KEMI-10602 format. One line per field, with one value per residue: residue number from 1; residue in three letters; x, y, z of N, C-alpha, C in turn. Coordinates in steps of 0.02 Angstrom, whole numbers. Layout:
N
seq	NUM,...
type	ala,...
nx	X,...
ny	Y,...
nz	Z,...
cax	X,...
cay	Y,...
caz	Z,...
cx	X,...
cy	Y,...
cz	Z,...
//
This chain:
305
seq	1,2,3,4,5,6,7,8,9,10,11,12,13,14,15,16,17,18,19,20,21,22,23,24,25,26,27,28,29,30,31,32,33,34,35,36,37,38,39,40,41,42,43,44,45,46,47,48,49,50,51,52,53,54,55,56,57,58,59,60,61,62,63,64,65,66,67,68,69,70,71,72,73,74,75,76,77,78,79,80,81,82,83,84,85,86,87,88,89,90,91,92,93,94,95,96,97,98,99,100,101,102,103,104,105,106,107,108,109,110,111,112,113,114,115,116,117,118,119,120,121,122,123,124,125,126,127,128,129,130,131,132,133,134,135,136,137,138,139,140,141,142,143,144,145,146,147,148,149,150,151,152,153,154,155,156,157,158,159,160,161,162,163,164,165,166,167,168,169,170,171,172,173,174,175,176,177,178,179,180,181,182,183,184,185,186,187,188,189,190,191,192,193,194,195,196,197,198,199,200,201,202,203,204,205,206,207,208,209,210,211,212,213,214,215,216,217,218,219,220,221,222,223,224,225,226,227,228,229,230,231,232,233,234,235,236,237,238,239,240,241,242,243,244,245,246,247,248,249,250,251,252,253,254,255,256,257,258,259,260,261,262,263,264,265,266,267,268,269,270,271,272,273,274,275,276,277,278,279,280,281,282,283,284,285,286,287,288,289,290,291,292,293,294,295,296,297,298,299,300,301,302,303,304,305
type	met,ile,glu,ile,asn,arg,gln,ser,gly,gln,ser,val,arg,asp,gln,leu,thr,ser,ala,ile,arg,phe,arg,ile,ala,gly,gly,his,tyr,arg,leu,gly,glu,thr,leu,pro,ala,thr,arg,lys,leu,ala,ser,gln,leu,gly,ile,ser,phe,his,thr,val,arg,lys,ala,tyr,gln,gln,leu,glu,leu,glu,gly,leu,val,glu,ala,arg,lys,gly,ser,gly,tyr,val,val,arg,asn,ala,ser,pro,leu,asp,lys,gly,ala,arg,met,glu,arg,gly,ala,thr,ile,leu,gly,ser,ala,leu,glu,glu,val,val,gly,leu,gly,leu,asp,glu,asp,glu,ile,ala,tyr,leu,ile,glu,glu,gln,met,ala,leu,leu,asp,ala,asp,glu,glu,ser,ile,lys,val,val,val,ala,thr,ser,phe,arg,glu,leu,ser,ser,ala,cys,ala,arg,his,phe,glu,met,ala,tyr,gln,arg,val,cys,glu,ala,ala,thr,leu,asn,glu,val,ser,asn,his,ala,asp,ala,asp,leu,leu,leu,val,pro,phe,ser,asn,val,lys,gln,val,leu,ser,met,asn,pro,arg,ala,asp,val,val,gly,ile,ala,ala,asp,leu,asp,glu,glu,ala,leu,ala,ala,ile,ser,arg,leu,leu,asp,his,glu,thr,leu,gly,leu,val,thr,arg,tyr,ser,asp,ala,val,ala,pro,leu,met,ala,asp,ile,arg,ala,lys,thr,arg,phe,ser,gly,gln,val,ile,ala,val,ser,thr,glu,glu,gly,asp,ser,tyr,met,ala,ser,leu,val,arg,gln,ser,glu,leu,thr,val,tyr,thr,glu,glu,ser,tyr,arg,arg,val,lys,pro,phe,leu,glu,arg,ala,arg,arg,his,val,met,leu,thr,met,ala,pro,ala,thr,ser,thr,ile,glu,arg,val,arg,ser,leu,ile,pro
nx	2969,2984,3128,3196,3343,3401,3525,3583,3657,3571,3414,3260,3147,3203,3257,3140,3075,3165,3155,3022,3020,3107,3032,2924,2985,3029,2914,2844,2749,2621,2571,2439,2407,2363,2460,2514,2409,2447,2448,2442,2561,2654,2633,2673,2810,2854,2869,2835,2673,2677,2803,2793,2696,2766,2863,2782,2734,2850,2874,2764,2796,2896,2827,2791,2687,2515,2405,2247,2092,2012,2058,2196,2372,2416,2499,2562,2494,2581,2532,2385,2223,2102,1935,1840,1909,1930,1799,1763,1854,1818,1686,1706,1774,1677,1573,1623,1632,1498,1446,1503,1446,1312,1316,1332,1207,1144,1014,942,916,1001,1125,1127,1128,1255,1338,1311,1358,1496,1530,1512,1614,1722,1719,1751,1844,2023,2115,2120,2242,2331,2371,2479,2522,2656,2729,2832,2743,2566,2485,2553,2557,2419,2386,2462,2408,2277,2300,2357,2249,2158,2230,2248,2127,2102,2092,2195,2283,2327,2466,2581,2761,2790,2684,2693,2714,2589,2531,2557,2501,2508,2527,2593,2700,2719,2843,2949,3104,3215,3180,3166,3253,3240,3103,3096,3161,3070,2953,2968,2890,2811,2809,2916,2920,3006,2960,2936,2892,2810,2811,2695,2727,2691,2674,2803,2873,2824,2871,3008,3036,3031,3113,3257,3233,3100,2943,2880,2725,2662,2537,2473,2378,2403,2517,2632,2673,2737,2882,2949,2898,2941,3079,3091,3041,3135,3249,3217,3191,3286,3254,3290,3236,3126,3008,2842,2742,2592,2474,2313,2253,2286,2199,2117,2173,2300,2297,2256,2358,2469,2439,2437,2569,2643,2724,2694,2572,2561,2472,2419,2324,2234,2217,2147,2008,1997,2084,2035,1939,2025,2105,2070,2129,2259,2418,2477,2437,2444,2402,2480,2503,2525,2594,2621,2765,2752,2824,2838,2706,2681,2780,2746,2623,2642,2669,2557,2429
ny	8927,9044,9074,9102,9158,9142,9161,9258,9419,9511,9588,9504,9562,9635,9530,9464,9565,9579,9452,9446,9554,9505,9398,9464,9534,9425,9372,9282,9329,9403,9552,9638,9532,9466,9473,9345,9326,9423,9364,9229,9207,9241,9138,9028,9053,9061,9181,9349,9424,9560,9588,9541,9628,9750,9727,9720,9850,9921,9880,9939,10074,10078,10070,9950,9871,9889,9935,9869,9894,9766,9674,9657,9662,9708,9670,9802,9869,9929,9989,10041,9978,10052,10116,10046,9929,9876,9850,9755,9649,9625,9582,9462,9387,9387,9325,9195,9154,9157,9056,8945,8947,8934,8810,8737,8728,8834,8953,9110,9197,9145,9164,9304,9333,9282,9367,9491,9462,9441,9567,9639,9587,9643,9770,9752,9774,9779,9628,9577,9599,9516,9586,9585,9629,9604,9593,9590,9578,9561,9674,9785,9749,9749,9883,9949,9891,9941,10078,10073,10022,10128,10225,10172,10121,9984,9812,9754,9627,9572,9501,9401,9386,9254,9194,9206,9101,9050,9125,9098,9132,9266,9421,9539,9573,9663,9707,9737,9823,9755,9624,9585,9502,9380,9350,9346,9226,9140,9158,9160,9190,9303,9483,9562,9694,9819,9907,10050,10088,10200,10256,10340,10511,10595,10508,10455,10570,10596,10484,10500,10598,10540,10500,10401,10329,10316,10234,10151,10106,9985,9938,9815,9734,9602,9477,9456,9578,9647,9630,9674,9805,9865,9860,9944,10064,10094,10109,10221,10323,10318,10283,10209,10158,10063,9951,9903,9783,9726,9621,9634,9515,9433,9460,9563,9568,9616,9747,9858,9863,9890,10019,10090,10083,10147,10291,10341,10285,10192,10144,10034,10060,9956,9902,9991,9989,9894,9943,10065,10084,10090,10200,10321,10318,10329,10413,10484,10466,10401,10368,10250,10255,10168,10170,10159,10240,10403,10422,10290,10254,10333,10284,10149,10163,10182,10055,9980,9929
nz	-9912,-9784,-9688,-9528,-9459,-9306,-9254,-9325,-9352,-9396,-9365,-9322,-9378,-9486,-9561,-9598,-9671,-9780,-9837,-9881,-9968,-10067,-10115,-10169,-10273,-10347,-10393,-10318,-10229,-10305,-10397,-10321,-10241,-10081,-9937,-9819,-9674,-9530,-9400,-9432,-9507,-9409,-9318,-9394,-9411,-9282,-9215,-9153,-9171,-9177,-9230,-9362,-9408,-9401,-9500,-9613,-9612,-9640,-9771,-9827,-9813,-9906,-10019,-10076,-10033,-9982,-9850,-9826,-9760,-9674,-9763,-9757,-9793,-9954,-10106,-10199,-10350,-10481,-10594,-10592,-10634,-10746,-10714,-10794,-10831,-10704,-10662,-10757,-10730,-10598,-10615,-10679,-10581,-10478,-10545,-10564,-10432,-10393,-10474,-10413,-10282,-10312,-10367,-10253,-10206,-10145,-10117,-10183,-10073,-9974,-10033,-10042,-9906,-9869,-9943,-9884,-9756,-9778,-9824,-9708,-9632,-9695,-9647,-9518,-9365,-9356,-9326,-9157,-9027,-8899,-8748,-8613,-8449,-8347,-8190,-8041,-7935,-7907,-7878,-7930,-8065,-8095,-8070,-8168,-8283,-8279,-8302,-8430,-8502,-8494,-8562,-8691,-8728,-8735,-8692,-8564,-8491,-8325,-8241,-8143,-8146,-8127,-8186,-8321,-8411,-8425,-8520,-8657,-8776,-8788,-8874,-8849,-8721,-8577,-8473,-8327,-8359,-8308,-8316,-8446,-8528,-8462,-8480,-8619,-8647,-8594,-8666,-8820,-8930,-8910,-8918,-8820,-8711,-8623,-8474,-8366,-8198,-8084,-7914,-7807,-7787,-7681,-7574,-7566,-7533,-7404,-7335,-7349,-7256,-7135,-6982,-6937,-6820,-6816,-6859,-7001,-7067,-7175,-7286,-7388,-7520,-7559,-7501,-7577,-7620,-7522,-7495,-7620,-7629,-7509,-7531,-7643,-7592,-7491,-7570,-7646,-7553,-7454,-7326,-7174,-7062,-6951,-7023,-7023,-7092,-7168,-7254,-7325,-7357,-7257,-7160,-7031,-6908,-6870,-6903,-6824,-6729,-6810,-6859,-6740,-6695,-6791,-6856,-6978,-7088,-7231,-7373,-7504,-7656,-7682,-7558,-7485,-7451,-7349,-7252,-7220,-7108,-6999,-7012,-6951,-6829,-6855,-6845,-6950,-7121,-7289,-7459,-7564,-7724,-7880,-8044,-8223,-8293,-8365,-8484,-8524,-8553,-8667,-8754,-8770,-8828,-8965,-9006,-9002,-9106
cax	2955,3029,3166,3226,3405,3404,3595,3605,3663,3515,3354,3208,3105,3238,3260,3074,3064,3206,3129,2960,3039,3135,2978,2884,3025,3034,2848,2810,2689,2607,2537,2369,2398,2365,2511,2485,2386,2503,2447,2456,2632,2690,2628,2714,2881,2871,2889,2778,2627,2698,2862,2768,2662,2817,2893,2734,2731,2910,2862,2715,2833,2936,2781,2784,2621,2470,2358,2177,2051,1972,2090,2265,2421,2412,2554,2537,2495,2614,2492,2316,2175,2051,1872,1809,1945,1918,1732,1762,1887,1777,1628,1730,1787,1614,1535,1650,1614,1426,1435,1522,1399,1249,1328,1325,1136,1119,965,958,917,1060,1182,1124,1150,1328,1370,1306,1402,1565,1540,1517,1681,1770,1717,1768,1907,2082,2118,2141,2303,2328,2422,2485,2570,2681,2780,2849,2685,2504,2457,2586,2533,2350,2385,2488,2360,2221,2322,2365,2182,2129,2269,2244,2059,2111,2098,2263,2279,2380,2494,2647,2814,2785,2627,2703,2708,2517,2509,2596,2467,2513,2562,2635,2712,2749,2875,3003,3165,3261,3156,3154,3288,3210,3038,3109,3177,3010,2902,3001,2842,2783,2851,2927,2938,3021,2922,2955,2835,2825,2773,2666,2777,2668,2689,2876,2894,2808,2915,3077,3043,3034,3179,3276,3207,3027,2919,2835,2677,2646,2481,2460,2323,2431,2581,2690,2691,2773,2955,2972,2880,2987,3145,3086,3033,3199,3296,3198,3187,3342,3229,3322,3204,3087,2947,2794,2701,2541,2432,2243,2232,2299,2147,2120,2194,2361,2291,2253,2424,2513,2422,2454,2641,2677,2721,2662,2542,2556,2431,2409,2256,2191,2206,2115,1941,2005,2120,1999,1910,2077,2145,2055,2173,2329,2448,2478,2428,2444,2395,2537,2479,2576,2573,2676,2792,2721,2864,2822,2640,2687,2821,2709,2566,2660,2677,2492,2388
cay	8942,9094,9048,9153,9136,9176,9175,9312,9485,9551,9579,9461,9604,9650,9468,9451,9616,9562,9391,9462,9597,9461,9358,9509,9547,9364,9351,9234,9367,9441,9615,9631,9474,9481,9438,9303,9363,9434,9315,9163,9204,9241,9070,8983,9067,9061,9249,9387,9458,9630,9589,9534,9691,9801,9712,9741,9923,9944,9869,9989,10137,10072,10072,9884,9845,9938,9906,9877,9876,9706,9626,9647,9697,9685,9692,9858,9866,9990,10018,10026,9973,10104,10092,9996,9866,9848,9823,9694,9596,9609,9543,9394,9353,9377,9275,9128,9138,9143,8989,8895,8943,8907,8738,8706,8721,8892,8992,9181,9227,9122,9197,9374,9334,9273,9427,9542,9442,9454,9640,9661,9568,9691,9830,9735,9801,9738,9575,9601,9569,9504,9624,9563,9665,9558,9619,9544,9566,9573,9742,9829,9730,9771,9956,9968,9869,9989,10140,10059,10016,10196,10262,10143,10096,9914,9768,9732,9578,9578,9437,9405,9357,9181,9170,9221,9039,9037,9170,9083,9161,9339,9454,9592,9566,9722,9685,9782,9818,9706,9556,9574,9443,9321,9336,9328,9154,9102,9165,9189,9209,9368,9542,9580,9765,9842,9965,10078,10107,10251,10259,10406,10557,10622,10458,10452,10631,10588,10433,10526,10644,10501,10492,10330,10296,10312,10172,10156,10052,9972,9892,9795,9687,9534,9471,9457,9647,9677,9633,9719,9874,9889,9871,10003,10123,10109,10132,10288,10373,10308,10271,10149,10140,10002,9946,9851,9773,9673,9619,9625,9446,9399,9479,9629,9561,9654,9814,9908,9866,9923,10091,10118,10085,10181,10365,10352,10225,10196,10087,10033,10076,9897,9884,10047,9974,9856,9980,10128,10091,10099,10259,10378,10313,10337,10479,10511,10412,10422,10313,10239,10232,10144,10181,10160,10306,10438,10408,10222,10254,10362,10241,10087,10182,10173,9984,9947,9953
caz	-9842,-9755,-9632,-9485,-9427,-9241,-9238,-9369,-9321,-9421,-9324,-9351,-9420,-9548,-9599,-9627,-9723,-9838,-9868,-9917,-10023,-10118,-10144,-10212,-10334,-10386,-10417,-10273,-10212,-10365,-10388,-10301,-10197,-10010,-9899,-9766,-9615,-9483,-9346,-9461,-9523,-9346,-9290,-9436,-9402,-9212,-9194,-9128,-9216,-9183,-9274,-9430,-9424,-9413,-9565,-9664,-9613,-9675,-9843,-9848,-9821,-9967,-10076,-10106,-10015,-9951,-9801,-9843,-9702,-9683,-9808,-9738,-9834,-10023,-10149,-10239,-10423,-10504,-10648,-10574,-10688,-10746,-10685,-10837,-10825,-10637,-10662,-10797,-10694,-10540,-10636,-10694,-10517,-10443,-10583,-10549,-10363,-10392,-10504,-10364,-10227,-10339,-10374,-10186,-10192,-10108,-10154,-10187,-10007,-9939,-10065,-10021,-9836,-9867,-9969,-9831,-9701,-9798,-9826,-9638,-9609,-9723,-9605,-9449,-9341,-9366,-9277,-9092,-9002,-8827,-8713,-8544,-8407,-8296,-8146,-7986,-7891,-7943,-7869,-7978,-8132,-8102,-8074,-8234,-8333,-8279,-8335,-8502,-8531,-8501,-8612,-8758,-8741,-8755,-8635,-8545,-8436,-8275,-8218,-8111,-8188,-8120,-8225,-8392,-8450,-8437,-8573,-8717,-8835,-8786,-8930,-8822,-8649,-8548,-8411,-8307,-8399,-8279,-8328,-8518,-8553,-8431,-8511,-8689,-8649,-8574,-8716,-8879,-8982,-8896,-8921,-8750,-8708,-8555,-8450,-8301,-8157,-8033,-7851,-7795,-7758,-7616,-7523,-7558,-7497,-7333,-7308,-7347,-7199,-7073,-6952,-6935,-6761,-6823,-6890,-7059,-7075,-7246,-7295,-7458,-7525,-7562,-7466,-7623,-7635,-7465,-7503,-7673,-7614,-7457,-7562,-7686,-7549,-7459,-7621,-7670,-7500,-7407,-7258,-7147,-6999,-6947,-7063,-7005,-7152,-7169,-7313,-7305,-7366,-7194,-7113,-6998,-6838,-6857,-6931,-6770,-6699,-6858,-6860,-6674,-6686,-6847,-6862,-7043,-7117,-7304,-7397,-7576,-7679,-7677,-7487,-7451,-7424,-7287,-7202,-7208,-7041,-6949,-7026,-6907,-6771,-6877,-6833,-7017,-7170,-7359,-7507,-7609,-7789,-7927,-8113,-8271,-8305,-8422,-8544,-8544,-8585,-8734,-8795,-8785,-8870,-9036,-9020,-9001,-9162
cx	3007,3064,3198,3287,3414,3476,3623,3611,3608,3453,3304,3164,3138,3246,3195,3059,3101,3178,3066,2974,3066,3080,2931,2920,3028,2968,2813,2745,2675,2571,2463,2356,2404,2419,2479,2463,2442,2505,2466,2531,2674,2691,2672,2788,2903,2897,2826,2736,2651,2758,2840,2735,2712,2851,2847,2730,2792,2902,2811,2749,2874,2892,2770,2716,2579,2422,2287,2134,2008,2005,2161,2311,2424,2470,2528,2544,2523,2575,2419,2271,2127,1985,1840,1842,1933,1849,1728,1795,1847,1717,1647,1741,1722,1571,1557,1630,1540,1411,1450,1470,1331,1256,1323,1252,1107,1069,983,963,980,1123,1185,1148,1226,1365,1369,1353,1475,1579,1549,1587,1734,1774,1736,1835,1963,2087,2148,2206,2296,2387,2421,2539,2591,2737,2790,2791,2621,2477,2488,2563,2462,2346,2408,2438,2301,2240,2330,2297,2150,2165,2257,2174,2062,2120,2171,2256,2338,2402,2558,2697,2812,2729,2635,2694,2635,2489,2551,2565,2470,2551,2612,2639,2749,2777,2928,3066,3211,3241,3146,3188,3258,3146,3046,3123,3116,2957,2931,2953,2818,2834,2857,2955,2950,2982,2951,2892,2856,2783,2751,2716,2756,2685,2765,2903,2882,2855,2986,3089,3043,3105,3193,3250,3130,3007,2870,2790,2658,2591,2472,2401,2349,2500,2641,2712,2737,2848,2977,2955,2926,3056,3145,3081,3099,3249,3281,3201,3246,3318,3259,3293,3164,3025,2905,2748,2652,2504,2361,2218,2245,2246,2160,2153,2256,2354,2293,2322,2473,2501,2445,2530,2678,2669,2686,2635,2532,2519,2422,2335,2209,2178,2163,2049,1948,2039,2082,1971,1962,2114,2131,2099,2246,2355,2452,2468,2425,2438,2456,2511,2539,2549,2633,2701,2760,2758,2850,2755,2644,2727,2783,2650,2582,2667,2611,2448,2318
cy	8992,9063,9106,9124,9175,9190,9233,9377,9531,9537,9535,9501,9618,9588,9455,9501,9599,9502,9405,9506,9556,9422,9401,9521,9485,9337,9300,9264,9414,9506,9603,9573,9496,9440,9395,9346,9366,9380,9245,9156,9203,9172,9022,8991,9065,9127,9287,9418,9529,9636,9585,9599,9746,9790,9734,9817,9953,9936,9919,10057,10137,10072,10005,9852,9902,9902,9921,9851,9815,9654,9610,9687,9665,9713,9745,9845,9932,10026,10002,10024,10032,10073,10037,9929,9834,9817,9757,9636,9576,9567,9471,9355,9337,9324,9205,9107,9120,9074,8935,8889,8917,8831,8701,8698,8779,8930,9067,9214,9208,9156,9270,9381,9328,9335,9483,9526,9457,9529,9668,9645,9616,9754,9817,9765,9752,9687,9601,9567,9564,9540,9603,9604,9618,9590,9571,9532,9594,9643,9791,9814,9756,9847,9979,9950,9917,10053,10130,10054,10084,10235,10238,10119,10025,9872,9747,9686,9587,9508,9450,9373,9280,9151,9181,9160,9022,9080,9161,9114,9237,9366,9506,9582,9627,9704,9736,9770,9763,9634,9540,9511,9378,9301,9317,9253,9111,9103,9198,9213,9281,9424,9567,9651,9785,9904,9988,10098,10156,10240,10331,10452,10585,10573,10454,10512,10625,10538,10460,10572,10606,10496,10417,10293,10289,10250,10186,10095,10045,9920,9879,9748,9615,9533,9475,9528,9677,9684,9679,9792,9904,9904,9934,10067,10143,10137,10204,10341,10371,10301,10206,10128,10076,10006,9889,9843,9716,9676,9605,9554,9405,9416,9546,9627,9604,9728,9868,9918,9903,9999,10124,10128,10127,10257,10383,10286,10236,10134,10092,10044,10017,9876,9935,10028,9938,9897,10044,10135,10106,10166,10318,10376,10323,10407,10517,10453,10441,10360,10310,10211,10212,10152,10176,10231,10337,10423,10338,10219,10280,10316,10178,10102,10169,10100,9947,9974,9973
cz	-9815,-9694,-9594,-9451,-9362,-9219,-9279,-9330,-9344,-9380,-9361,-9398,-9487,-9592,-9635,-9683,-9787,-9875,-9908,-9976,-10082,-10153,-10188,-10278,-10378,-10411,-10374,-10247,-10270,-10349,-10372,-10254,-10124,-9975,-9844,-9706,-9563,-9429,-9372,-9476,-9460,-9315,-9329,-9422,-9329,-9187,-9172,-9184,-9229,-9231,-9347,-9452,-9440,-9481,-9621,-9669,-9648,-9750,-9870,-9858,-9885,-10030,-10109,-10090,-9989,-9905,-9823,-9786,-9718,-9727,-9786,-9783,-9903,-10063,-10197,-10314,-10448,-10558,-10635,-10636,-10686,-10723,-10728,-10831,-10757,-10633,-10700,-10760,-10632,-10557,-10650,-10630,-10481,-10478,-10567,-10479,-10357,-10421,-10453,-10308,-10250,-10347,-10308,-10166,-10152,-10150,-10151,-10118,-9968,-9967,-10043,-9948,-9831,-9891,-9916,-9773,-9717,-9803,-9756,-9611,-9635,-9681,-9533,-9429,-9355,-9310,-9211,-9072,-8926,-8794,-8640,-8509,-8352,-8256,-8088,-7939,-7924,-7936,-7918,-8049,-8144,-8109,-8143,-8289,-8337,-8315,-8410,-8536,-8542,-8556,-8683,-8777,-8767,-8692,-8625,-8485,-8389,-8253,-8180,-8158,-8184,-8163,-8300,-8435,-8464,-8493,-8636,-8779,-8835,-8846,-8904,-8746,-8624,-8480,-8391,-8348,-8374,-8293,-8402,-8543,-8526,-8467,-8585,-8695,-8632,-8628,-8779,-8932,-8973,-8907,-8849,-8747,-8635,-8537,-8383,-8264,-8103,-7971,-7840,-7759,-7691,-7560,-7511,-7520,-7422,-7300,-7300,-7288,-7133,-7048,-6943,-6874,-6763,-6863,-6947,-7060,-7148,-7251,-7370,-7460,-7523,-7531,-7513,-7640,-7581,-7479,-7560,-7660,-7561,-7487,-7605,-7645,-7517,-7509,-7642,-7616,-7451,-7335,-7232,-7080,-7003,-6992,-7038,-7065,-7142,-7235,-7291,-7316,-7303,-7142,-7079,-6929,-6821,-6875,-6877,-6739,-6745,-6857,-6795,-6667,-6739,-6844,-6928,-7069,-7192,-7328,-7472,-7593,-7669,-7605,-7451,-7418,-7356,-7232,-7181,-7137,-6987,-6956,-6981,-6844,-6790,-6862,-6899,-7065,-7241,-7403,-7552,-7675,-7833,-7998,-8160,-8281,-8367,-8487,-8570,-8580,-8656,-8780,-8816,-8832,-8944,-9055,-9026,-9058,-9141
//
């Protein structure tokens, strides 16, 4: 059984790579044998699917294994059989398998169906992984998840940091850099990756021109977005004036008053539908979009198979 020493100065990936390399050399994994499925081995060791995959990829670079679609990673045969020998060995294996299924009482049609089904599985896509984006508030998580989905053509779920414990089956958790250590302790199985998010520059430019005696109106969809967005806006623009903020989940009763009192009304993408009827009365208004940084999108792309 492979053991991982979490107190070691060597990374988990390097420990796993060394352990498998040793077992290949010692004959534990024989030539042509398929290594354990990445998800299965990750579950056994209590580590992330992504870490196992990286270890296998390193062994592939070293020429010790090769990835075969539908089969997984197979220990390489240094002296490949010629076609005749491969056909002979394949016939032997297939013959033994047919004897077993016939012994189960399956008829020719049933056997043919099973063969077709297994052939289809060989062409199936690689096992899917669960990707979750978790930030301090849901609107930011949802915005980042949408951008990641468009960039990677893969489903990405959105959650808040308080909901990370509900995603114990996540393979990849994308969280702000400042929360990486916190989330690692909450979900040691997942591969936790730090990300950066940007606020729309047009909106920030408009806010930065406000004078300190002027008022900024901020509209979000959910109330949990108000405090972190206000803090981020002030940090990025140095605006120190008054901010009036409401969330659309609180209803429309404060919307007219906010627009009337604000020199500039800023609203998030998810709140636009509710705030739209009031914007014609606004002195100035701009949408505040949120998205992962371009560098983050490119960096994470290499981590998602």
